[in-house]
N, C-alpha and C positions, 0 to 999 in steps of 0.2 A: 438112196441117199437122203431124200426129203424126209422119209419116215424116221430115219436115224436122227436127224436134226430135231425133229418134232419130239421124239422120245426123250432126248437129252434136255429139251426145253420144258418138259412136263413138270418137274419139281418147281421151277420158277413160276409157272402158271398157278400151281396150287398155293404157293407162298403169297403171290399177289392177291389171289382171291381171299385168302385168310386176312391179309393186311386190310383189304377193302371192307371185309365184314367187321373187323375190329374197329375201323374208322366209323362205320355206320352206327355201331353200338355205343360209341364214345360221345363225349360232349364237344370234341374237337370239331371245328368248322372247315378246316382245310387239311388235305392230305397231299404232301409233295411227293410225287411219284418218281421223279428223275427221268432220264432219257430212256424211254421204252417204245415199243411198237404201239401206236395209238389204237390200232384195230384189235390188239390183244386186250387192252383195257376195256374197250367197248364190247368185245366178245364176252368178257367175264361179266360185265354189267348186264348184258343181254341174257346170258345164261342164268343170272340171278333174278330175272323177271322184270328188269327195268324196261320201260318203253321210251321212245324218242331217241334211241341210239343211232338212228339213221339220219338224223337232222343235224348235219354238220355245215359250218361256214368256215371259210378260210380267206386269207388275203392273197393266196397264191404265190406271189414272188418271194415272200419272206418265210413261207411255210408256217405261219401262225394259224392255229385252228381253234375252234370252240364248238362244243355241243352245249347248248344253253338250256335245254328243256328235257332232261332225263328224269323220268318219274317212275315211282312205284308206290302205290297206296298213298300215304301222306308224306313221302320222302321226295324231295326235289333236289337234283344235283346239276352241276355244270362241270364239264371236263374241258380244259383248255391247255394249250401249250405252244411251244415254238420248237420246230426242228432245228432252227439256227442256234438257239441258246440252250437247247436240250433240257428244258424244265417243263414238266407237266404237272398240272394241279387239278385235283378233284375237290370241288367245293360243295358244301351243303348250302342250299338256298332256303331262305325263310320268307314268308309273306309279310 
Protein backbone atom coordinates (compact mmCIF):
# COMPACT_ATOMS: atom_id res chain seq x y z
CA UNK A 1 0.00 0.00 0.00
CA UNK A 2 2.86 2.41 0.83
CA UNK A 3 4.42 1.91 -2.63
CA UNK A 4 1.06 2.65 -4.26
CA UNK A 5 0.72 5.92 -2.32
CA UNK A 6 4.30 6.90 -3.19
CA UNK A 7 3.75 6.20 -6.90
CA UNK A 8 0.60 8.34 -6.88
CA UNK A 9 2.57 11.15 -5.20
CA UNK A 10 5.44 11.03 -7.75
CA UNK A 11 3.95 13.58 -10.23
CA UNK A 12 3.57 16.07 -7.37
CA UNK A 13 7.23 15.60 -6.38
CA UNK A 14 8.34 16.28 -9.97
CA UNK A 15 6.14 19.38 -10.19
CA UNK A 16 7.45 20.74 -6.89
CA UNK A 17 11.06 20.20 -7.98
CA UNK A 18 10.32 22.05 -11.23
CA UNK A 19 8.67 24.89 -9.29
CA UNK A 20 11.73 25.21 -7.03
CA UNK A 21 14.09 25.18 -10.02
CA UNK A 22 12.06 27.96 -11.70
CA UNK A 23 12.13 29.96 -8.47
CA UNK A 24 15.91 29.63 -8.18
CA UNK A 25 16.36 30.80 -11.78
CA UNK A 26 14.05 33.79 -11.32
CA UNK A 27 14.50 37.22 -9.71
CA UNK A 28 11.83 36.39 -7.14
CA UNK A 29 13.00 36.29 -3.52
CA UNK A 30 10.11 34.30 -1.99
CA UNK A 31 8.28 31.15 -3.02
CA UNK A 32 5.06 30.40 -1.14
CA UNK A 33 4.67 26.66 -1.13
CA UNK A 34 1.45 26.14 0.77
CA UNK A 35 0.72 23.28 3.13
CA UNK A 36 3.02 20.40 2.19
CA UNK A 37 5.16 17.80 3.88
CA UNK A 38 8.30 19.69 5.02
CA UNK A 39 10.50 16.62 4.63
CA UNK A 40 9.43 16.38 0.99
CA UNK A 41 10.66 19.93 0.26
CA UNK A 42 13.87 19.30 2.21
CA UNK A 43 14.35 16.01 0.34
CA UNK A 44 14.02 17.80 -3.01
CA UNK A 45 16.55 20.45 -1.95
CA UNK A 46 18.88 17.73 -0.68
CA UNK A 47 18.61 15.87 -4.02
CA UNK A 48 19.41 19.14 -5.80
CA UNK A 49 22.73 19.28 -3.91
CA UNK A 50 21.89 21.78 -1.18
CA UNK A 51 23.61 21.44 2.19
CA UNK A 52 22.32 22.36 5.63
CA UNK A 53 19.03 20.58 5.12
CA UNK A 54 19.41 18.77 8.44
CA UNK A 55 19.68 21.96 10.52
CA UNK A 56 16.11 22.59 11.67
CA UNK A 57 14.71 24.58 14.58
CA UNK A 58 11.15 24.62 15.84
CA UNK A 59 9.14 26.03 18.67
CA UNK A 60 7.50 22.67 19.26
CA UNK A 61 4.11 23.58 20.65
CA UNK A 62 2.90 25.58 17.63
CA UNK A 63 4.72 23.48 15.03
CA UNK A 64 6.54 26.46 13.54
CA UNK A 65 9.82 25.42 11.93
CA UNK A 66 12.71 27.00 10.09
CA UNK A 67 15.79 25.87 8.22
CA UNK A 68 17.95 28.96 8.13
CA UNK A 69 21.15 27.94 6.41
CA UNK A 70 20.50 25.91 3.26
CA UNK A 71 23.33 26.49 0.80
CA UNK A 72 24.65 25.43 -2.58
CA UNK A 73 27.52 27.27 -4.25
CA UNK A 74 26.61 30.97 -3.88
CA UNK A 75 22.89 30.34 -3.24
CA UNK A 76 21.60 30.62 0.32
CA UNK A 77 18.02 29.75 1.24
CA UNK A 78 15.79 29.57 4.26
CA UNK A 79 12.72 27.36 4.49
CA UNK A 80 10.13 28.07 7.17
CA UNK A 81 6.52 27.48 7.94
CA UNK A 82 3.77 26.65 10.35
CA UNK A 83 1.80 23.44 10.52
CA UNK A 84 -0.92 25.36 12.33
CA UNK A 85 -1.38 28.02 9.64
CA UNK A 86 -0.38 25.77 6.74
CA UNK A 87 1.90 28.22 5.01
CA UNK A 88 5.45 27.33 3.99
CA UNK A 89 7.94 29.76 2.49
CA UNK A 90 11.24 29.29 0.69
CA UNK A 91 13.32 32.49 0.73
CA UNK A 92 16.49 33.49 -1.07
CA UNK A 93 18.88 35.11 1.37
CA UNK A 94 21.46 37.69 0.41
CA UNK A 95 24.55 38.89 2.26
